[in-house]
N, C-alpha and C positions, 0 to 999 in steps of 0.2 A: 802789479798784481794785487788784487783785493783778496784778503783772507778774513774768514770769520774768526772773531775772538772768542775765547772761552768765557763762560758765564761769569766767572769770578771777575774778569776785567770789564765785562759789560756792566756789571753791578757798580763797580768803582767809577766807571766813566759816566754813568747816569748821575752821579753826585757832583761831577765837575762841570764848570761852566762851558757853554758852547762858544766857539769862535765866530760862527755864523749859523744860520738856520740848519739844524740837524748835522752840523759838522764841528769837530773839535781838532785843534792843532795841539799835538802833544809831543813830549820828549819821552823816549822809552829807553830802558836799560835792560839788556839781556843778561842772562845768568852767567855768561862768559865774561861779563864786564863791559862789553861793547855798548856805547851810548850813541843813540841816533836822535837827532833833533828835528823838530818840525815835521812830524809825521801826521798825516790826516787820518781821522777816524770818522766814519759816517754812521749816523743813527746809533752811536755807542756800540756798534756790533762789528763793523767792517773796517779793517785797517788797510790803508793803501801803502803797500810795501814796494818801493822802487828798487829795481835790480842794482842800481849804482849806490844804494845806501849801505849795503852789507852783502856778504857772500851768501848768506842763508836767510830765509824768511824767519820772522820772529816766533819760533816755536816755543822758546823758553824765555818768556818775558819775566823779568824780575820786578820791574817797577814801571809805572806810567804816571806822568805828571803833566800839568798844563804847561805848554811850551812858553819859555821866556822870550820876550821880544829881543 
């Protein structure tokens, strides 16, 4: 499922490098401490949240960083 990110995260993502054209591969940390690796973000606005990554969509993001290889 694709979800629109809050403007705070969009601004941060615009400062990070792209993995490919208009796409970023990021690691995210939720406020409950759950860490999810290799999540795709499109146009710094839309996060692709797969159902098997966690039980809930990322409503409470605590951090986003460029995914480590």
